[in-house]
KELOBA-297715 format. One record per residue (C-alpha): x, y negated, z; residue number from 1; residue in three letters. Coordinates in Angstrom, 1 decimal. Each point is the difference from the previous one (the first is absolute). Layout:
BEGIN
SITE        u        v        w    nr   rest
SITE        X        Y        Z   NUM    Ala
...
# end
This chain:
BEGIN
SITE        u        v        w    nr   rest
SITE     36.9   -141.3    142.8     1    Met
SITE      3.0      2.0      1.3     2    Ile
SITE     -1.6      3.2     -1.4     3    Thr
SITE     -0.4     -1.6     -3.4     4    Ser
SITE      3.5     -1.2      0.0     5    Ala
SITE      1.3      3.5      0.8     6    Phe
SITE     -2.2      1.4     -2.8     7    Lys
SITE      1.1     -2.5     -2.6     8    Tyr
SITE      3.6      0.3      1.2     9    Gly
SITE     -0.2      3.8     -0.4    10    Gly
SITE     -1.5     -0.3     -3.4    11    Leu
SITE      2.7     -2.4     -1.1    12    Leu
SITE      2.7      2.4      1.2    13    Ser
SITE     -1.6      2.8     -2.0    14    Met
SITE     -0.2     -2.2     -3.1    15    Ile
SITE      3.7     -0.9      0.4    16    Ile
SITE      0.9      3.7      0.4    17    Ile
SITE     -2.0      1.0     -3.0    18    Leu
SITE      1.5     -2.8     -2.2    19    Val
SITE      3.5      1.1      1.1    20    Ala
SITE     -0.8      3.6     -0.8    21    Tyr
SITE     -1.3     -0.8     -3.4    22    Val
SITE      3.0     -2.3     -0.7    23    Tyr
SITE      2.4      2.7      1.0    24    Lys
SITE     -1.8      2.6     -2.0    25    Arg
SITE      0.0     -2.2     -3.1    26    Asn
SITE      3.7     -0.7      0.5    27    Leu
SITE      0.8      3.7      0.4    28    Asp
SITE     -2.0      0.8     -3.1    29    Asp
SITE      2.1     -2.7     -1.9    30    Gln
SITE      3.3      1.4      1.3    31    Leu
SITE     -1.1      3.5     -0.9    32    Arg
SITE     -1.0     -1.0     -3.5    33    Gln
SITE      3.3     -1.8     -0.4    34    Arg
SITE      1.9      3.1      1.1    35    Leu
SITE     -2.1      2.1     -2.5    36    Asp
SITE      0.9     -2.4     -2.8    37    Asp
SITE      3.7      0.2      0.9    38    Val
SITE     -0.1      3.7      0.1    39    Leu
SITE     -1.7      0.4     -3.4    40    Gln
SITE      2.5     -2.4     -1.6    41    Ser
SITE      2.9      1.9      1.4    42    Leu
SITE     -1.4      3.2     -1.2    43    Leu
SITE     -0.4     -1.4     -3.5    44    Arg
SITE      3.6     -1.3      0.0    45    Ala
SITE      1.2      3.4      1.1    46    Glu
SITE     -2.0      1.8     -2.7    47    Arg
SITE      1.4     -2.1     -2.8    48    Lys
SITE      3.3      1.9      0.1    49    Val
SITE      0.6      3.7      0.4    50    Ser
SITE      3.2      1.9      0.7    51    Val
SITE      2.0      0.7     -3.2    52    Thr
SITE     -0.1      3.8     -0.6    53    Pro
SITE      3.0      2.0      1.0    54    Arg
SITE      1.6     -2.9      2.0    55    Thr
SITE      2.8      1.6      1.9    56    Arg
SITE      1.3     -1.4      3.3    57    Val
SITE      2.8      1.4      2.2    58    Ala
SITE      0.0     -0.8      3.7    59    Leu
SITE      2.7      0.4      2.7    60    Gly
SITE      0.9      0.8      2.6    61    Leu
SITE     -1.3      2.3      2.6    62    Gly
SITE     -3.3      1.2      1.5    63    Ser
SITE     -1.6      0.7      3.4    64    Cys
SITE     -3.3      0.7      1.6    65    Met
SITE     -1.8     -3.0      1.6    66    Asp
SITE     -1.9      0.3      3.3    67    Leu
SITE     -2.3     -2.9      0.6    68    Ser
SITE     -1.5     -0.6      3.4    69    Val
SITE     -1.5     -2.9      1.9    70    Asn
SITE      2.9     -1.4      2.0    71    Ala
SITE     -1.9     -1.1      3.2    72    Thr
SITE     -1.7      3.4      0.2    73    Glu
SITE      3.4      1.8     -0.3    74    Leu
SITE      1.5     -2.3      2.7    75    Phe
SITE     -2.8      0.7      2.4    76    Ala
SITE      0.6      3.8     -0.4    77    Arg
SITE      3.7     -0.3      0.8    78    Ile
SITE     -0.6     -2.7      2.7    79    Ser
SITE      2.1     -2.6     -1.9    80    Leu
SITE     -1.0     -3.4      1.5    81    Asp
SITE      0.3     -3.4     -1.7    82    Pro
SITE      3.3     -1.6      0.7    83    Pro
SITE      0.4     -3.2      2.0    84    Ala
SITE      1.3     -1.8     -3.1    85    Glu
SITE      0.2      1.0     -3.7    86    Pro
SITE      3.5      0.4     -1.3    87    Lys
SITE      1.5      0.6     -3.5    88    His
SITE      2.1      3.2     -0.5    89    His
SITE      1.6      0.9     -3.3    90    Gly
SITE     -0.1      3.7      1.1    91    Ala
SITE     -1.6      1.6      3.1    92    Ile
SITE      1.7      2.0      2.7    93    Gln
SITE     -3.0      1.3      1.9    94    Gly
SITE     -3.4     -0.7      1.6    95    Ala
SITE      0.8     -3.4      1.5    96    Ala
SITE      1.4     -1.4     -3.2    97    Glu
SITE     -2.9      1.5     -2.0    98    Leu
SITE     -2.5     -1.9      2.2    99    Ala
SITE      2.0     -3.3     -0.3   100    Glu
SITE      0.4      0.4     -3.8   101    Cys
SITE     -3.6      1.0     -0.6   102    Phe
SITE     -1.3     -3.0      2.1   103    Ala
SITE      2.3     -2.3     -2.0   104    Tyr
SITE     -1.4      1.2     -3.4   105    Gln
SITE     -3.6      0.4      1.3   106    Phe
SITE     -0.3     -3.6      1.2   107    Thr
SITE      1.1     -1.2     -3.4   108    His
SITE     -2.0      2.5     -2.1   109    Gly
SITE      3.2      0.8     -1.8   110    Ala
SITE      0.8      3.2     -1.9   111    Ala
SITE      3.4      1.5      1.1   112    Ala
SITE      1.9      3.3      0.0   113    Glu
SITE      2.5      1.1      2.7   114    Arg
SITE      2.2      3.0      0.7   115    Tyr
SITE     -0.3      1.9      3.3   116    Ile
SITE      3.3      1.1      1.3   117    His
SITE     -1.4      2.4      2.7   118    Asp
SITE     -1.0      3.1     -2.1   119    Gln
SITE     -1.7      1.8      3.0   120    Glu
SITE     -2.1     -3.1      0.7   121    Phe
SITE     -1.0     -0.2     -3.6   122    Tyr
SITE     -1.0      3.7     -0.1   123    Lys
SITE     -2.2     -0.7      3.0   124    Gln
SITE     -1.7     -2.9     -1.8   125    Leu
SITE     -0.7      2.3     -3.0   126    Val
SITE     -1.3      2.8      2.2   127    Ala
SITE     -2.4     -2.2      2.0   128    Val
SITE     -1.2     -1.9     -3.1   129    Ser
SITE     -0.7      3.3     -1.8   130    Ser
SITE     -2.6      0.8      2.7   131    Glu
SITE     -1.9     -3.3     -0.4   132    Ile
SITE     -3.2      0.7     -2.0   133    Pro
SITE      0.2     -3.2     -2.0   134    Thr
SITE      3.7      0.6     -1.0   135    Ala
SITE      0.5      0.6     -3.7   136    Ala
SITE      2.7      1.7     -2.1   137    Trp
SITE      0.9     -1.3     -3.5   138    Ala
SITE      2.8      0.0     -2.5   139    Ile
SITE      2.7     -2.5      1.0   140    Gly
SITE      3.1     -1.8     -1.2   141    Gly
SITE      0.0     -3.0     -2.3   142    Asn
SITE      1.0      2.0     -3.1   143    Ala
SITE     -2.4      2.9      0.6   144    Leu
SITE     -3.0     -2.3      0.8   145    Val
SITE      0.6     -2.1     -3.1   146    Met
SITE      0.6      3.2     -2.1   147    Ala
SITE     -3.4      1.4      1.0   148    Asn
SITE     -1.8     -3.3     -0.7   149    Arg
SITE      1.7     -0.3     -3.4   150    Leu
SITE     -1.0      3.6     -0.9   151    Ala
SITE     -3.6     -0.7      1.2   152    Met
SITE     -0.1     -3.0     -2.4   153    Glu
SITE      1.1      2.1     -3.0   154    Gly
SITE      3.9      0.1      0.0   155    Cys
SITE      2.3      3.0     -0.3   156    Asp
SITE      2.3     -0.3      3.0   157    Val
SITE      3.4      1.4      1.1   158    Leu
SITE      0.7     -0.2      3.8   159    Leu
SITE      3.6     -0.2      1.1   160    Gly
SITE     -0.4      2.3      2.9   161    Gly
SITE     -0.9      3.4      1.2   162    Ser
SITE     -3.2      0.9      1.9   163    Val
SITE     -1.4      2.9      2.1   164    Thr
SITE     -2.7      2.3     -1.5   165    Pro
SITE     -2.5     -1.8      2.3   166    Arg
SITE      0.9     -3.4     -1.3   167    Leu
SITE      0.0      1.2     -3.6   168    Lys
SITE     -3.6      1.1      0.4   169    Glu
SITE     -1.0     -3.5      0.9   170    Met
SITE      1.6     -1.6     -3.1   171    Leu
SITE     -1.6     -0.8     -3.3   172    His
SITE      0.6      2.6     -2.7   173    Asp
SITE      1.9     -2.6     -2.1   174    His
SITE      2.7     -0.5      2.7   175    Val
SITE      3.1      2.1     -0.8   176    Lys
SITE      2.4      0.5      3.0   177    Val
SITE      3.7      0.9      0.1   178    Leu
SITE     -0.6      3.2      2.0   179    Gly
SITE     -1.5      1.6      3.1   180    Ile
SITE      1.4     -0.2      3.5   181    Arg
SITE     -0.8      1.6      3.4   182    Asp
SITE     -1.0     -2.9      2.1   183    Phe
SITE     -1.5     -3.5     -0.1   184    Asp
SITE      1.3     -3.0      1.8   185    Glu
SITE     -3.0     -1.6      1.8   186    Val
SITE     -0.4     -3.8      0.1   187    His
SITE     -2.6     -1.6      2.3   188    Met
SITE     -2.3     -3.0     -0.7   189    Ala
SITE     -1.1     -1.7      3.3   190    Leu
SITE     -3.1     -1.7     -1.3   191    Glu
SITE     -2.1     -2.8      1.4   192    Tyr
SITE     -2.9     -2.1     -1.0   193    Lys
SITE     -0.7     -3.7     -0.2   194    Thr
SITE     -0.9     -1.3      3.5   195    Gly
SITE      1.1      3.2      1.7   196    Glu
SITE      1.4     -0.6      3.5   197    Arg
SITE      2.8      1.7      1.9   198    Trp
SITE      0.2     -1.4      3.5   199    Gly
SITE      0.4     -3.7     -0.3   200    Lys
SITE      1.0      0.3     -3.7   201    Tyr
SITE     -2.4     -0.4     -3.0   202    Glu
SITE      0.6      0.8     -3.7   203    Ala
SITE     -0.8     -2.9     -2.5   204    Pro
SITE     -0.4      2.5     -2.9   205    Arg
SITE     -0.1      3.7     -0.7   206    Ala
SITE      3.5      1.6     -0.5   207    Asn
SITE      2.3      2.7      1.2   208    Arg
SITE      3.4      0.7      1.4   209    Leu
SITE      1.7      2.8     -1.8   210    Leu
SITE      2.4      2.1      2.0   211    Ile
SITE      2.2      3.0     -0.9   212    Asn
SITE      3.0      2.0      1.2   213    Ser
SITE      0.9      1.3     -3.5   214    Asp
SITE      3.3      1.8     -0.5   215    Leu
SITE     -0.4      0.8     -3.7   216    Leu
SITE     -1.4     -2.9     -2.1   217    Asn
SITE      2.6     -2.6      1.2   218    Pro
SITE      2.7      2.1     -1.8   219    Lys
SITE     -1.8     -0.5     -3.4   220    Leu
SITE     -0.4      3.8     -0.3   221    Glu
SITE     -0.3      1.1     -3.7   222    Gly
SITE      1.6     -3.2     -1.5   223    Leu
SITE      2.4      1.9     -2.3   224    Lys
SITE     -2.7      2.4     -1.2   225    Glu
SITE     -2.4     -2.9     -0.5   226    Phe
SITE      2.6     -1.7     -2.2   227    Gly
SITE      0.4      3.1     -2.1   228    Asp
SITE     -3.8      0.5     -0.4   229    Lys
SITE     -0.5     -3.6     -1.2   230    Leu
SITE      2.0      0.8     -3.2   231    Lys
SITE     -2.4      2.8     -0.7   232    Glu
SITE     -3.2     -1.7      1.1   233    Phe
SITE      0.7     -3.3     -1.8   234    Lys
SITE     -2.4     -2.2      2.0   235    Pro
SITE     -1.4     -3.3     -1.1   236    Asn
SITE      0.8     -1.4      3.4   237    Ala
SITE      1.9      1.0      3.1   238    Val
SITE     -1.2     -1.0      3.5   239    Val
SITE      2.3     -0.1      3.0   240    Ile
SITE     -1.4     -0.1      3.5   241    Gly
SITE      0.5      1.4      3.5   242    Gly
SITE      3.4     -1.6      0.5   243    Leu
SITE     -1.1     -1.4      3.4   244    Gln
SITE      0.7      3.4      1.4   245    Met
SITE      3.6     -1.0     -0.1   246    Met
SITE     -0.6     -3.1      2.1   247    Asp
SITE      1.4      0.4      3.5   248    Asn
SITE      0.5      3.7     -0.6   249    Tyr
SITE      2.4      1.1      2.8   250    Pro
SITE      1.5      3.2     -1.5   251    Arg
SITE      1.9     -1.4     -3.0   252    Phe
SITE      3.8      0.6      0.0   253    Lys
SITE      2.1     -3.1     -0.6   254    Glu
SITE     -0.5     -1.1     -3.6   255    Gly
SITE     -2.6      2.7     -0.8   256    Glu
SITE     -2.9     -2.4     -0.6   257    Arg
SITE      2.0     -2.2     -2.3   258    Glu
SITE      1.1      3.1     -1.9   259    Gln
SITE     -3.6      1.2     -0.4   260    Leu
SITE     -1.2     -3.4     -1.2   261    Leu
SITE      2.9     -0.2     -2.4   262    Thr
SITE     -1.0      3.4     -1.5   263    Ser
SITE     -3.6     -1.3     -0.4   264    Leu
SITE      1.4     -3.2     -1.6   265    Gln
SITE      2.0      2.1     -2.5   266    Asp
SITE     -3.1      1.9     -0.9   267    Leu
SITE     -1.9     -3.2     -0.7   268    Leu
SITE      2.8     -1.5     -2.0   269    Lys
SITE      0.0      3.0     -2.3   270    Glu
SITE     -3.7     -0.2     -0.9   271    Leu
SITE     -0.8     -1.3     -3.5   272    Pro
SITE     -1.1     -3.7     -0.1   273    Glu
SITE     -3.5      0.9     -1.3   274    Asn
SITE     -0.6      2.1      3.1   275    Met
SITE     -1.5     -2.4      2.5   276    Lys
SITE      1.1      0.1      3.6   277    Ile
SITE     -2.3     -1.0      2.9   278    His
SITE      1.2     -0.4      3.6   279    Phe
SITE     -2.6      0.3      2.7   280    Glu
SITE      1.0     -2.0      3.1   281    Met
SITE     -0.7      1.0      3.5   282    Ala
SITE      0.6     -0.9      3.7   283    Ser
SITE      3.7     -0.7      0.5   284    Phe
SITE      1.4     -1.5      3.2   285    Thr
SITE      3.8      0.6     -0.5   286    Glu
SITE      1.6     -2.9     -1.8   287    Glu
SITE      3.0      2.0     -1.2   288    Ala
SITE     -2.5      2.5     -1.6   289    Met
SITE     -1.8     -2.8     -1.8   290    Met
SITE      3.2     -1.4     -1.4   291    Lys
SITE      1.0      3.4     -1.3   292    Glu
SITE     -3.4      0.4     -1.6   293    Leu
SITE      0.3     -3.4     -1.7   294    Leu
SITE      3.4      0.8     -1.5   295    Asn
SITE     -0.6      3.6     -0.9   296    Lys
SITE     -3.7      0.3     -0.8   297    Ile
SITE     -1.8     -3.3     -0.5   298    Leu
SITE      2.4     -1.3     -2.6   299    Tyr
SITE     -0.7      3.1     -2.0   300    Tyr
SITE     -3.8     -0.1      0.1   301    Ser
SITE     -2.4     -1.5     -2.5   302    Asp
SITE     -2.9     -0.2      2.4   303    Ser
SITE     -0.5     -0.2      3.8   304    Ile
SITE     -3.1      0.3      2.1   305    Gly
SITE     -0.9     -0.3      3.7   306    Gly
SITE     -2.1     -1.9      2.6   307    Asn
SITE      0.3     -3.4      1.5   308    Glu
SITE      2.6      1.1      2.7   309    Gln
SITE      2.2      1.7     -2.6   310    Glu
SITE     -0.2     -3.1     -2.2   311    Leu
SITE      1.0     -2.2      2.9   312    Asp
SITE      3.0      2.3      0.6   313    Asn
SITE      1.4     -0.1     -3.5   314    Ile
SITE     -0.8     -3.7     -0.3   315    Tyr
SITE      1.9     -0.8      3.2   316    Ser
SITE      2.9      2.2     -1.0   317    Leu
SITE      0.4     -1.6     -3.4   318    Leu
SITE     -0.4     -3.6      1.2   319    Asn
SITE      1.5      0.0      3.5   320    Tyr
SITE      2.1      3.2      0.3   321    Gly
SITE     -2.1      1.5      2.8   322    Asn
SITE     -3.2      2.0      0.4   323    Ile
SITE     -3.3     -0.6      1.8   324    Thr
SITE     -1.6      2.2      2.6   325    Ile
SITE     -3.6     -1.2     -0.3   326    Leu
SITE     -2.2     -2.0     -2.4   327    Ser
SITE     -3.5     -1.5      0.0   328    Asp
SITE     -2.5      2.9     -0.4   329    Pro
SITE     -2.3     -2.3     -2.0   330    Tyr
SITE      2.3     -2.0     -2.2   331    Pro
SITE     -1.3     -2.7     -2.3   332    Arg
SITE      0.1      0.6     -3.7   333    Val
SITE      2.3     -3.1     -0.6   334    Ala
SITE      2.6      1.3      2.4   335    Lys
SITE      0.1      3.5     -1.5   336    Val
SITE      0.2     -1.5     -3.6   337    Leu
SITE      2.8     -2.4      1.0   338    Asp
SITE      2.0      2.9      1.5   339    Gln
SITE     -0.6      2.2     -3.0   340    Met
SITE      1.2     -2.8     -2.4   341    Arg
SITE      3.2     -0.4      2.1   342    Ser
SITE      0.8      3.7      0.1   343    Val
SITE     -0.7      0.4     -3.7   344    Tyr
SITE      2.1     -3.0     -1.0   345    Glu
SITE      3.0      1.3      2.0   346    Ile
SITE     -0.2      3.6     -1.0   347    Leu
SITE     -0.7     -0.5     -3.7   348    Arg
SITE      3.2     -2.1     -0.3   349    Lys
SITE      2.2      2.4      2.0   350    Thr
SITE      2.1      2.7     -1.6   351    Thr
SITE      2.5      2.4      1.6   352    Arg
SITE      2.6      1.9     -2.0   353    Asn
SITE     -1.6     -0.6     -3.3   354    Gly
SITE     -3.5      0.8      1.3   355    Asn
SITE     -2.6     -0.6     -2.7   356    Lys
SITE     -3.1      0.2      2.3   357    Arg
SITE     -1.0     -3.5      1.1   358    Pro
SITE     -3.3      0.1      1.9   359    Leu
SITE     -3.1     -0.2     -2.3   360    Thr
SITE     -2.9      0.9      2.4   361    Arg
SITE     -1.1     -0.4      3.6   362    Met
SITE     -3.1      1.3      1.8   363    His
SITE     -0.8     -1.2      3.4   364    Ile
SITE     -3.1      1.3      1.9   365    His
SITE     -1.5     -1.6      3.1   366    Thr
SITE     -3.2      0.9      1.9   367    Val
SITE     -1.8     -2.9     -1.8   368    Ala
SITE      1.4      0.0     -3.6   369    Phe
SITE      2.2      1.6     -2.6   370    Gln
SITE      2.6     -2.1     -1.9   371    Ala
SITE      1.9      1.3     -3.0   372    Ile
SITE      2.6     -1.9     -2.0   373    Leu
SITE      1.0      1.4     -3.4   374    Ser
SITE      2.6     -1.6     -2.3   375    Gln
SITE     -1.4     -1.0     -3.4   376    Lys
SITE      1.4      2.2     -2.8   377    Gly
SITE      1.0      2.8      2.4   378    Ser
SITE     -1.3      3.5     -0.3   379    Pro
SITE     -2.4     -0.6      2.9   380    Trp
SITE     -3.5     -0.4     -1.3   381    Lys
SITE     -3.7     -0.3      1.2   382    Asn
SITE      0.9     -2.2      3.1   383    Thr
SITE     -3.7     -1.0      0.6   384    Met
SITE     -1.4      3.5     -0.2   385    Ala
SITE      2.9      1.2      2.3   386    Ser
SITE     -0.8     -2.6      2.6   387    Ala
SITE     -3.7      1.0      0.0   388    Ala
SITE      0.8      3.7      0.2   389    Lys
SITE      2.4     -0.6      2.9   390    Ala
SITE     -2.7     -1.9      1.9   391    Ser
SITE     -2.5      2.7     -0.5   392    Leu
SITE      2.4      2.8      1.0   393    Val
SITE      0.8     -1.9      3.2   394    Ala
SITE     -3.7      0.4      1.0   395    Asn
SITE     -0.3      3.6     -1.3   396    Arg
SITE      3.0      1.1      2.0   397    His
SITE     -0.7     -1.8      3.3   398    Val
SITE     -3.7      1.0      0.0   399    Cys
SITE      0.9      3.5     -1.3   400    Gly
SITE     -2.7      0.0     -2.7   401    Lys
SITE      0.3     -0.3     -3.8   402    Pro
SITE     -3.1     -2.3     -0.1   403    Arg
SITE      0.3     -3.5      1.4   404    Val
SITE     -2.9     -0.7      2.3   405    Asp
SITE     -0.7     -3.7      0.5   406    Thr
SITE     -2.0      0.8      3.1   407    Glu
SITE      3.3      0.9      1.6   408    Lys
SITE      2.2     -2.7     -1.5   409    Ala
SITE      0.7     -3.7      0.0   410    Arg
SITE      2.1     -2.7     -1.6   411    Leu
SITE      2.5     -1.9      2.0   412    Ile
SITE      1.7     -1.9     -2.8   413    Met
SITE     -0.7     -3.7     -0.1   414    Asp
SITE     -2.5     -1.5     -2.5   415    Asp
SITE      2.9     -1.8     -1.6   416    Ser
SITE      3.8      0.0      0.3   417    Phe
SITE      3.0     -2.1     -0.9   418    Ser
SITE      2.5      1.7     -2.3   419    Ile
SITE      2.9     -1.5      2.0   420    Ser
SITE      0.7     -1.8      3.2   421    Arg
SITE      1.6     -2.8     -2.0   422    Glu
SITE     -2.0     -3.3      0.3   423    Glu
SITE     -2.4     -0.5     -2.8   424    Gly
SITE     -0.1      3.6     -1.0   425    Ser
SITE     -3.0      1.2     -2.0   426    Arg
SITE     -2.9      1.7      1.8   427    Arg
SITE     -1.7      3.0     -1.4   428    Val
SITE     -3.7      0.5      0.8   429    Thr
SITE     -1.0      3.5      0.7   430    Phe
SITE     -2.9      1.2     -2.2   431    Ser
SITE     -2.0      3.1      0.8   432    Pro
SITE     -0.6      0.5     -3.8   433    Glu
SITE      3.7     -0.2     -0.8   434    Arg
SITE      1.7      0.9      3.3   435    Pro
SITE      3.4      0.8     -1.4   436    Val
SITE      1.8     -3.4     -0.7   437    Ser
SITE      2.8      0.1     -2.5   438    Cys
SITE      2.2     -2.8     -1.3   439    Trp
SITE      3.4     -0.4     -1.7   440    Glu
SITE      3.1     -1.8      1.5   441    Glu
SITE      3.6     -0.2     -1.3   442    Ser
SITE      0.6      3.4     -1.6   443    Asp
SITE     -2.5      2.0      2.0   444    Tyr
SITE     -3.7      0.6      0.6   445    Glu
SITE     -1.5      0.2      3.5   446    Ile
SITE     -3.3      1.7      0.9   447    Cys
SITE     -1.7     -0.2      3.4   448    Val
SITE     -2.9      2.2      0.9   449    Ala
SITE     -2.0      0.0      3.3   450    Pro
SITE     -0.2      3.3      1.9   451    Val
SITE     -3.4      1.4      0.9   452    Val
SITE      1.1      0.6      3.5   453    Val
SITE     -1.3      3.2      1.6   454    Cys
SITE     -1.7     -0.6      3.4   455    Thr
SITE     -0.2      3.6      1.1   456    Glu
SITE      3.6      1.0      0.0   457    Val
SITE      0.7      3.7     -0.4   458    Leu
SITE      3.8     -0.4     -0.4   459    Arg
SITE      2.6     -2.6     -0.8   460    Thr
SITE      3.0      2.4     -0.4   461    Ala
SITE      0.9      0.4     -3.6   462    Gly
SITE     -2.0     -3.0     -1.0   463    Gly
SITE      2.9     -2.0     -1.5   464    Gly
SITE      1.2      3.0     -2.0   465    Asp
SITE     -3.4      0.7     -1.5   466    Asn
SITE     -0.4     -3.7     -0.8   467    Ile
SITE      3.4     -0.4     -1.6   468    Ser
SITE     -0.5      3.2     -2.0   469    Ala
SITE     -3.4     -1.3     -1.2   470    Ala
SITE      1.6     -3.3     -1.0   471    Gly
SITE      2.7      1.8     -2.0   472    Leu
SITE     -2.1      2.5     -1.8   473    Val
SITE     -1.7     -2.4     -2.4   474    Leu
SITE      3.2     -2.0     -0.7   475    Gln
SITE      2.4      2.8     -0.9   476    Ile
# end
């Protein structure tokens, strides 16, 4: 009897395991089919619109080379141990503060950019990283990365910066530069993956800490020449990025940063009204810098773009007069849309010194979704196709392949979402056959698209710039 009981018990266990296996396989097949349906729908939406021939875009300011390396592997090579406690630093003095700052961002999965004061220490980091087999060199700088993406998508591009012959070779043929210089500034991307551990710390999502010890780009090199070339180039749109290089920069003379930003403001004010201006946000930790950007750049921009942290920053500044250091790495759609509405309503009504550029467009990208707001009747067009394209480019860039592979992707956006945190707000059901959800409110249209999230991350550095450029290219 005991033997029979064991036999039947073993048989029952095998049946349970088999049923569980079949159930999981069926569930996986359903999820894979759903992902395939979403991908095909996004591709159809992207293909509905093509780049207008001879679209001209000018981008400033600056350029550099990016060196991407796995952070924990680099730290092991230089014997940099995890700190006892994470700590926020607006700028980094040396090794101890790098460990504390990295742990702080790493545990929150937050993208950030910090300046390294100790140039010798920074040179050591670059030298050691260069010897790591998996380290990778790429074009860098917000303006340059966006310029290359826009050229790849079919635009004629003017870059407001000079480059070395080595960097020029890496650029698309349709990117025109201001000139050639002798050396490249090197910025580093300390990359990490979802679930990666460093001592007692664990990353909730893939991201990177960008570091630099740049002496050239914070001074907005080439600004005057860029302004002169704009008159000759006559672009359809001007994109401004890379101003985070001025954040916590220790070598400015008194009043120098304000003077540089005033010069950039003057350039923007002189541009014709039909020449659209987009400001690409970035990681800022200095409140004074953010306030200068608001008064001198944001009030003179038709469009702004950035990620959830950067949206949090500008939202907090406009509503409470201060900035935020960290934000939720996986924000809900409703929260992002509420913040976008608030920023839009404030900036579109604000003028400075007769400024005629109230905000008419916003693009916020998160790991899970893209959200684009475009004012009705404004020059910004093709919002749905742009949201779809931005979603696809997010995968293409992070995976490092032009073709989206659903075997190496997943969806993390909810099956449905509220359009606001206000009680009684409408819910939008996510449909694989029509994954980009668009609707009208007030005087604007909003489109939300799920991201086909890459699960085999090649790189995160430059992701936001590629995504923002992809969102812009079909709307200009």
